C-alpha positions as CSV (number, residue, x, y, z in Angstrom):
1,X,-39.3,-71.3,-208.9
2,X,-40.4,-71.5,-205.3
3,X,-39.0,-68.0,-204.5
4,X,-40.8,-66.6,-207.6
5,X,-44.0,-68.2,-206.4
6,X,-43.7,-66.7,-202.9
7,X,-43.0,-63.3,-204.5
8,X,-46.2,-63.5,-206.5
9,X,-48.3,-64.6,-203.6
10,X,-46.9,-61.8,-201.4
11,X,-48.3,-59.3,-203.9
12,X,-51.7,-60.9,-204.1
13,X,-53.6,-59.4,-201.1
14,X,-53.1,-55.8,-202.2
15,X,-54.4,-56.7,-205.6
16,X,-57.4,-58.5,-204.3
17,X,-58.4,-55.6,-202.0
18,X,-58.5,-53.3,-205.1
19,X,-60.8,-55.8,-206.9
20,X,-63.3,-56.0,-204.0
21,X,-64.8,-52.6,-204.6
22,X,-67.3,-53.9,-207.2
23,X,-67.9,-57.2,-205.4
24,X,-71.5,-58.1,-204.4
25,X,-72.1,-61.3,-202.6
26,X,-74.7,-63.8,-203.9
27,X,-75.2,-66.8,-201.4
28,X,-76.7,-69.0,-204.2
29,X,-73.4,-69.2,-206.1
30,X,-70.2,-71.1,-205.4
31,X,-67.4,-68.8,-204.3
32,X,-64.0,-69.1,-206.1
33,X,-60.9,-66.9,-206.3
34,X,-61.1,-66.7,-210.1
35,X,-63.6,-67.5,-212.9
36,X,-61.3,-68.2,-215.8
37,X,-62.7,-68.8,-219.3
38,X,-59.9,-70.2,-221.6
39,X,-60.9,-69.3,-225.1
40,X,-58.7,-71.1,-227.6
41,X,-58.4,-70.4,-231.4
42,X,-59.1,-73.4,-233.7
43,X,-59.6,-71.5,-236.9
44,X,-58.7,-73.2,-240.2
45,X,-55.3,-71.3,-240.3
46,X,-54.3,-73.6,-237.4
47,X,-52.8,-77.0,-238.3
48,X,-53.8,-80.2,-236.6
49,X,-50.4,-80.2,-234.9
50,X,-51.0,-76.7,-233.5
51,X,-54.4,-77.7,-232.2
52,X,-52.9,-80.7,-230.4
53,X,-50.0,-78.6,-229.0
54,X,-52.5,-76.1,-227.5
55,X,-54.5,-78.8,-225.7
56,X,-51.4,-80.5,-224.4
57,X,-50.0,-77.2,-223.2
58,X,-53.1,-76.2,-221.2
59,X,-53.5,-79.8,-219.8
60,X,-49.8,-79.7,-218.6
61,X,-50.1,-76.2,-217.1
62,X,-53.2,-77.0,-215.1
63,X,-51.7,-80.1,-213.6
64,X,-48.3,-78.6,-212.8
65,X,-47.3,-78.3,-209.1
66,X,-46.5,-74.6,-209.3
67,X,-50.0,-73.8,-210.7
68,X,-51.7,-75.9,-208.1
69,X,-49.6,-74.3,-205.3
70,X,-50.9,-70.8,-206.4
71,X,-54.5,-72.1,-206.5
72,X,-54.4,-73.6,-203.1
73,X,-52.8,-70.5,-201.5
74,X,-55.4,-68.2,-202.8
75,X,-58.0,-66.4,-200.7
76,X,-60.4,-69.3,-201.1
77,X,-58.1,-72.0,-202.5
78,X,-60.1,-72.8,-205.6
79,X,-60.8,-71.5,-209.0
80,X,-63.4,-72.2,-211.7
81,X,-62.3,-72.9,-215.2
82,X,-63.9,-73.6,-218.6
83,X,-62.2,-74.5,-221.9
84,X,-63.8,-73.3,-225.1
85,X,-62.5,-73.6,-228.7
86,X,-63.6,-70.9,-231.1
87,X,-63.3,-69.7,-234.7
88,X,-65.9,-67.6,-236.7
89,X,-69.1,-66.0,-235.4
90,X,-71.2,-68.6,-233.6
91,X,-68.5,-71.3,-233.9
92,X,-67.8,-72.1,-230.3
93,X,-67.2,-75.6,-228.9
94,X,-67.3,-76.1,-225.1
95,X,-64.7,-78.8,-224.6
96,X,-64.7,-78.6,-220.8
97,X,-67.6,-76.8,-219.1
98,X,-67.2,-74.9,-215.8
99,X,-65.3,-77.0,-213.3
100,X,-63.8,-76.3,-209.9
101,X,-60.1,-76.9,-209.5
102,X,-58.8,-77.0,-205.9
103,X,-56.9,-80.3,-205.8
104,X,-54.5,-82.2,-208.1
105,X,-57.3,-84.8,-208.5
106,X,-59.6,-82.2,-209.9
107,X,-56.9,-80.7,-212.1
108,X,-56.1,-84.1,-213.6
109,X,-59.8,-84.8,-214.1
110,X,-60.1,-81.5,-216.0
111,X,-57.0,-82.3,-218.1
112,X,-58.2,-85.8,-218.9
113,X,-61.5,-84.5,-220.2
114,X,-59.6,-81.9,-222.2
115,X,-57.5,-84.6,-223.9
116,X,-60.3,-87.1,-224.3
117,X,-61.1,-86.2,-227.9
118,X,-59.2,-84.7,-230.8
119,X,-59.6,-81.1,-231.7
120,X,-60.7,-80.0,-235.2
121,X,-60.6,-76.7,-237.0
122,X,-63.5,-74.3,-237.8
123,X,-63.8,-71.5,-240.3
124,X,-62.8,-67.8,-239.9
125,X,-61.6,-65.8,-236.9
126,X,-64.0,-63.8,-234.8
127,X,-62.4,-62.7,-231.5
128,X,-65.4,-60.4,-230.9
129,X,-67.8,-63.4,-231.0
130,X,-65.4,-65.4,-228.7
131,X,-65.3,-62.5,-226.2
132,X,-69.1,-62.0,-226.1
133,X,-69.6,-65.8,-225.8
134,X,-67.1,-66.0,-222.9
135,X,-68.7,-63.1,-221.1
136,X,-72.2,-64.7,-221.3
137,X,-70.7,-68.0,-220.0
138,X,-69.2,-66.2,-217.0
139,X,-72.4,-64.3,-216.2
140,X,-74.4,-67.5,-216.6
141,X,-72.4,-70.0,-214.6
142,X,-72.9,-71.2,-211.0
143,X,-69.8,-69.5,-209.6
144,X,-69.0,-66.1,-208.0
145,X,-65.3,-65.2,-208.4
146,X,-63.4,-62.5,-206.7
147,X,-62.1,-61.9,-210.2
148,X,-63.5,-62.8,-213.6
149,X,-61.1,-63.3,-216.5
150,X,-61.3,-64.2,-220.2
151,X,-58.0,-65.7,-221.5
152,X,-58.1,-65.5,-225.3
153,X,-55.5,-67.0,-227.7
154,X,-55.3,-66.6,-231.4
155,X,-53.0,-66.6,-234.4
156,X,-54.5,-63.6,-236.2
157,X,-56.7,-60.5,-235.9
158,X,-60.4,-60.4,-236.0
159,X,-61.7,-60.8,-239.6
160,X,-65.4,-61.7,-239.2
161,X,-68.4,-60.9,-237.1
162,X,-68.6,-57.6,-235.3
163,X,-65.5,-55.4,-234.8
164,X,-63.3,-56.5,-231.9
165,X,-62.9,-53.1,-230.0
166,X,-66.6,-52.6,-229.3
167,X,-66.8,-56.3,-228.1
168,X,-63.9,-55.7,-225.8
169,X,-65.6,-52.6,-224.4
170,X,-68.8,-54.5,-223.8
171,X,-67.0,-57.2,-221.9
172,X,-65.1,-54.7,-219.8
173,X,-68.3,-52.9,-218.9
174,X,-69.4,-56.2,-217.3
175,X,-66.5,-56.1,-214.9
176,X,-64.5,-58.9,-216.7
177,X,-60.7,-58.7,-217.4
178,X,-59.4,-59.9,-220.8
179,X,-55.8,-61.2,-221.2
180,X,-54.2,-62.3,-224.5
181,X,-52.0,-65.0,-225.9
182,X,-51.1,-64.0,-229.5
183,X,-49.7,-67.0,-231.4
184,X,-47.0,-65.4,-233.6
185,X,-45.7,-68.7,-235.2
186,X,-45.1,-69.5,-238.8
187,X,-46.6,-73.0,-239.1
188,X,-49.5,-73.7,-241.5
189,X,-51.4,-71.2,-243.7
190,X,-52.0,-68.6,-241.1
191,X,-49.4,-66.2,-242.4
192,X,-51.7,-64.9,-245.1
193,X,-54.2,-63.7,-242.5
194,X,-52.0,-62.6,-239.6
195,X,-49.9,-59.6,-238.9
196,X,-46.2,-59.2,-237.8
197,X,-47.1,-57.3,-234.7
198,X,-50.0,-59.3,-233.5
199,X,-49.0,-58.7,-229.9
200,X,-49.5,-54.9,-230.4
201,X,-52.9,-55.6,-232.0
202,X,-53.9,-57.6,-228.9
203,X,-52.6,-54.9,-226.6
204,X,-54.5,-52.1,-228.3
205,X,-57.6,-53.9,-229.6
206,X,-58.3,-57.1,-227.5
207,X,-57.2,-57.0,-223.9
208,X,-58.4,-54.7,-221.1
209,X,-59.3,-54.3,-217.5
210,X,-57.3,-54.1,-214.3
211,X,-54.0,-55.9,-214.7
212,X,-54.7,-57.1,-218.3
213,X,-51.6,-58.4,-220.1
214,X,-50.3,-60.0,-223.3
215,X,-47.8,-62.9,-223.5
216,X,-46.7,-63.4,-227.1
217,X,-45.7,-66.9,-228.3
218,X,-43.1,-66.7,-231.0
219,X,-42.6,-70.5,-231.5
220,X,-44.5,-73.6,-230.5
221,X,-41.6,-74.7,-228.4
222,X,-42.4,-71.7,-226.1
223,X,-46.1,-72.5,-225.9
224,X,-46.2,-74.8,-222.8
225,X,-44.1,-72.3,-220.7
226,X,-46.1,-69.3,-221.9
227,X,-49.4,-71.0,-221.0
228,X,-48.1,-71.9,-217.5
229,X,-46.8,-68.4,-216.9
230,X,-50.1,-66.9,-218.1
231,X,-52.3,-69.0,-215.9
232,X,-50.0,-68.3,-212.9
233,X,-50.3,-64.6,-213.5
234,X,-54.1,-64.8,-213.9
235,X,-54.6,-66.7,-210.7
236,X,-52.2,-64.6,-208.7
237,X,-53.5,-61.3,-210.3
238,X,-50.0,-59.9,-211.0
239,X,-49.5,-57.6,-214.0
240,X,-46.4,-58.3,-216.0
241,X,-44.8,-56.3,-218.7
242,X,-44.9,-57.6,-222.3
243,X,-41.5,-58.7,-223.7
244,X,-40.9,-59.2,-227.4
245,X,-37.5,-59.7,-228.9
246,X,-35.9,-58.2,-225.8
247,X,-38.0,-55.1,-225.9
248,X,-40.7,-54.3,-223.3
249,X,-44.1,-53.4,-224.7
250,X,-46.3,-51.6,-222.2
251,X,-49.3,-53.5,-220.9
252,X,-52.9,-52.4,-221.3
253,X,-53.8,-49.0,-220.0
254,X,-50.2,-47.6,-220.1
255,X,-50.0,-46.7,-223.8
256,X,-52.3,-45.0,-226.3
257,X,-54.3,-47.4,-228.5
258,X,-52.9,-46.5,-231.9
259,X,-53.4,-49.8,-233.7
260,X,-55.9,-50.1,-236.6
261,X,-58.4,-52.6,-235.0
262,X,-60.0,-53.3,-238.3
263,X,-56.8,-54.6,-239.9
264,X,-58.1,-58.1,-240.1
265,X,-61.4,-57.2,-241.7
266,X,-59.5,-55.1,-244.3
267,X,-57.2,-57.9,-245.1
268,X,-60.1,-60.3,-245.6
269,X,-61.9,-57.8,-247.8
270,X,-58.8,-57.5,-250.1
271,X,-58.5,-61.2,-250.3
272,X,-62.3,-61.6,-251.2
273,X,-62.1,-58.9,-253.9
274,X,-59.0,-60.5,-255.5
275,X,-60.8,-63.9,-255.7
276,X,-64.1,-62.6,-257.0
277,X,-64.8,-63.7,-260.6
């Protein structure tokens, strides 16, 4: 693990220099390496067990030695993080507001706040609303990051609110990168709303920006490792390739966007029509 960490850090300066082109300094803001908005799906398709696994996974990742090592060896040695749970349009719950993490004590304080209350589900799935909300949070916080990143997880496609692709484009126009953690698990009632190739949907319809990536989660046993890997990559600004069932899926910007980004809305409309009296 130490050699992997050193390899990631060795690649960091070149990546940062590319991101400096659009950087404008504001002395009234607190400088950090990364502004990271963690946007976590809590739609009703998620079971209470899944909601708890998600929080535990993020808490464990942020307090891991390897993540803290990467944070402390960054250009400034600190990041700003917010943790938000989301579901349908306007359904956003800020669990932990913007907080600086530069030390283990700060990381543990963030994680303790995260685990201080039990999560609960909310209705529908609006990735578009989550992206717009996260972008407003980033623009309105007291930090100035060398990079600005939205990290969005979810177990299904957008099915309410505005379409996801225009929301993604709005966020990218504000200089914010979007990464994805599609939850391709089979627990609970989410199977009726999700799609088999949710990772491809996230690739073509959700993520974007320089170095954007998707890390699919096929089972909840994989979740803690996937979250840790994702946060490491976001802090170190390294672009991975997407691996699913042994096959490499190109990351954002390397393949044409061929997916129907309205698949979730169409599924919901069919369900509504079938249940109308």
